[in-house]
N, C-alpha and C positions, 0 to 999 in steps of 0.2 A: 757977730756974723752968725746967721742961722744955719742949720744943717743942710738946707736945700741949696745954699749958695755954691759949694764945691761941685755938686751934681750939675747945676746949671752951667758952671764954667766948663766942665768936661763935656757937657752936651754940645757946646759950641765947637769943640774940636772934632774934625772929621773922624769917622770910625776907623779903627785900626784894621787893616786888611793884610792877611798873609797870602803870599803867592810864591810860586817858583819863578826863578829868573829865566829870561830868554836871552839869546845872544845880544840883542839890541840894548840890554841893560848894562853891558860890560863897562862902559866908560863911567856911567853914573855910580855903579858899585865901587869902582876903583876910587873915585872922588870921595864917596862916603867912607870907605876904609881909611883914607888919609886923615879924615876928621875923627872917626869914631873907633878905629881899631888900633891896637898896640902892635908894634913890630911890622916888619915887611918880609916878603918872600920873593924868591926868584921867579915865582909864577904871577906876581902882581903886575900884569899887563893885560891889554885887551885880548891878546891871543890866549893867554892862560885862562882867563875867565870864560871866554867863548868856548874853548876846548872843553872845559868842565861842564858847562850847561848843554853842550852838544852831545857829549858822551853820556852824561847822566842828567837828563832834564829835570829830575826831581831833587837833585842834590843841594842846590843853592836856594835857600828859602829867604824871602825878603818880607819885611814888615813895613807898611807904608800907611800914611793917613793923609795923603795928598803930597807928601814928600817922603823919601826913604828915611826911615828911622831905626831900622834894625836888620841884621842879617845873621845867618848861620849856614855853614856848609855841613850837610849831613850825608857824608859819603858812605856807601855800602858796596862792598865788593863781593858779597856772597859769603864772606868769612868774618869780616870785622865791620863794626859800626863806628865810624870815625867822625868826630865833631871838630870843626875848625871855624875860625872867624866869627865866633859869637860876638857881635858888636852892637851897641846901641848908641845912638846919637847922644853926646854928653848932656844936652839940655833935656833929654827925655828919659834918662835913667831913673830907676826906682819907681817905674810906673807899670811893671808887669810885662814889658815887651820881651825881655830876655826869656822869661818864663814861658810866654806864649810861643816863642820860637823854639825853645827846647821841647815843649809838648808836641809841636808839629814834627820835629825831627824824630822824637821817640816814637810817635805814631807811625811814621814812615818805617823806622827800623822794625818795629813789632809786626807790621803788616808784611814785611819781607822775610820774617823769620829770624831777625837779629836777636842776639841774646845779651849783649852787653855793649854799652857805649863807651868809647875812649875819647877823651878830650885832650887836645894839645893846648897847653897853657904855659905862657912864658914864666920862667922862674921868678923874675923880678916884678911881675904884675900881681901884686898882692890883692888889689881890688877884684881882679878876675878870679883869683884863687878863692876869695870869700864868696863870690857869686856862684862858682861851681859847687862849692861845699854846701851852700844854702839850697842848691837844686838837687842835693843828694849824691853828688859825685865825691869820690875820695882819692887822694893821692896814693900812688903805689911807688914807693921809693926803691923797690928792688928792681925796677926797670929803668933803663936809660935809652934815650933815642939815639940812634946811630944814623948819620946821614952822609951822602956823597952826592954833591951836585954833578949833573951830567952836562951842564953848559957853562 
C-alpha cells in the first residue's frame, strides 16, 4: 500500500462539519446517544434536549459528515464551563472527532470569558477517562458530585 491510499480513502468520506444543535435535532441526538454515549440521565428525552438548545443555543455541539458522528454539551452559566455528553460513534472513534468537538467547546468558553472546563465522566468509563486525560483534563478527587432529582 502506498502513502496516498489512506488519503484517497479519507477523501471519499464527506467532510466533518461542526454545528450547534437546533430543537429539530432532539430525536436524532437521543438515538445517537443510545448508540455512542455511556450512561443515561433523567433529561434524556425530547423535552430535555429541546429545552437545552432553546435556552442555550450554542451549548450542544454536533459533528456530522452526512450522519451524526459526535456530540458534546458545552454549558456555560456565566460562572462554570461544564462539559457533558462527549460522545463519538463507536465506528468513528480515534479519528480526531472528540478533539475537534472539545476545541469547539473550549473556543466557546474562552470567547465567553470562561476560565476552566469541568467534565462529567462516569467512574466506570475507563475509555472516557483516558480520552479526557489525553485532552489535558485531570481528575480532582477532592470533589464529589451531589445530586437530587426534582422529578
